[in-house]
N, C-alpha and C positions, 0 to 999 in steps of 0.2 A: 433267914434270907433276906433278911430286911435292910440291905444297902438300895436305897435307891438311885435310880438311873440318873445321871447327870444330864442335864439339858443345858444346851448352848445357846448363848445367847445368840438371837437374829441379828444379821449384819446389814447394814445397808445395801441395796442392790447398787452394782458397780455399772456405770453407763459404758456401752459399747466404744471400743479406741475409736471408731471411724466416725463417731459423732461431731461435729465443728463445737468447739466453743461458743456459748451465747454472745450476742454482739452487744457491746454496750453501749455505744452511738452510732451516728450515721455514718461518721468516717471511716469505721472498721473495714467496710468492702472497698473503699478507695486504696486500702494500704496493698493490695493485690497490683495494682498500677505501678507502683513503685518497686516491686520486688524485681530484682535484677534477671531472674529466668523468665517472668512475663515478658518482661521489654525484651530478651534476645528470642522470645517466641514470635511477637509481634514484628521484630527487623526481620528474621528468618521467612516469616511469611511473605512480608512484601517483597524480599529479595526473589523469592521463589516465584511469586506472580508475574514479577518485571521480567524476569528470564523466560519463563513460559510465553508472555506477551510477545516478546521478541523473537523467540523459538515461531511461535505461530505466524508471525508477520512475515518472517523469511520464509518459511514452508509456503505461506501462500504465493508469495513472489516467485519462487520455484516452479511451484505447479501453473501459474498462469504462463511463465516465460517457455516451459515445456510444451505446452497446447498451442503456442503460435506457431504458425508455418514458418518452415526455414526459408529466408529471403536472404539470397547472395547472388551476386553476377548482375547482367545487363538487366534481366528480367525485373529485377526487384526496384529497379528506377522506373520504368514504365508505369506511368497512373500518377505518379510523385507531382505535388503542385511546387512551384516556385515563383518568384517574381522576378521581371527584366530588369538588370542592372545597368547595361548600355543597351541602347537602342537596337533593335535588331531588324536591318533593313537590306538582306533577310536574315545576316549573322550579327551576332553580338555575344554579350556575356547575360549570363541569368545565374541567380541564387537557389540552389534545391538541394535541400539536405543537408544544412550547413556549409556548403561549399560553392564556389564559383565554377561557371562550366561554359565552354565554348558552345553557342546554341545558333541553329537556325530554326525561323520561323518558317512554318508551312501555312500559315495564314494570314501573309503579308507582314507589310512593316509593322512593328508596336513599339510603343513610347516606353520611356523607363517608368517602374512601378506598376506595369500591367502584370496580372497573374497568369502564369501559364501551366501547363500540363504537359509533361514528358510522354510522347508517342514512340519514339524511336531513340534507340542508342546505337551511335558506330562509333566503337573504341571509346576516346574522351570527348565525343563532340554528341551533343544531342539535338533532337528535332522536337519541336516544342509548339502547340496550339495554344492559341490564346483561350482564356477561359471569360465565360459571359455567365451572367447571374440570371438565374431564371426568374418568375414573379414572385417565387416564393423566398428568394435571397439564397437559395442554393445555388452553388456554382457549376456549371456544365462546360465541356470542352465544344469548342465554338464549332469545329467540322464535324464533331459526333452529331453534335445536335442537328447539323444543317442535313448529314445524311440522312438523319432518321425522320424528318419532316416531309 
């Protein structure tokens, strides 16, 4: 009976395939930056962040615009502040909301560059009152200030 069992020589253990190769020098970790796939990932991430930022900015503007009250017609002009462009004695021209308007002063003659507030609108003709600064520097309408005193 005498045939001895054959023994196999022991093999060296094989490292798992997922283990990264050992690094030889300090520059080996920099090679990833030069990999085209890594560069594409960085570029793609930056593009996505820029597009997301633009989207958030536009969405914010849309939301604030929708929350603002609707203003159109004559009632939207009342309370706007402008300046006298042609002496009001009692009628002349004022500059309000980026346009020149014919206006009549309800607070007497007003010189050029006087700040005025619109108190009424009659077609394309405005009725305005002079603004007067309070002691704290905020403007008030002269006629309304006199009425409240």
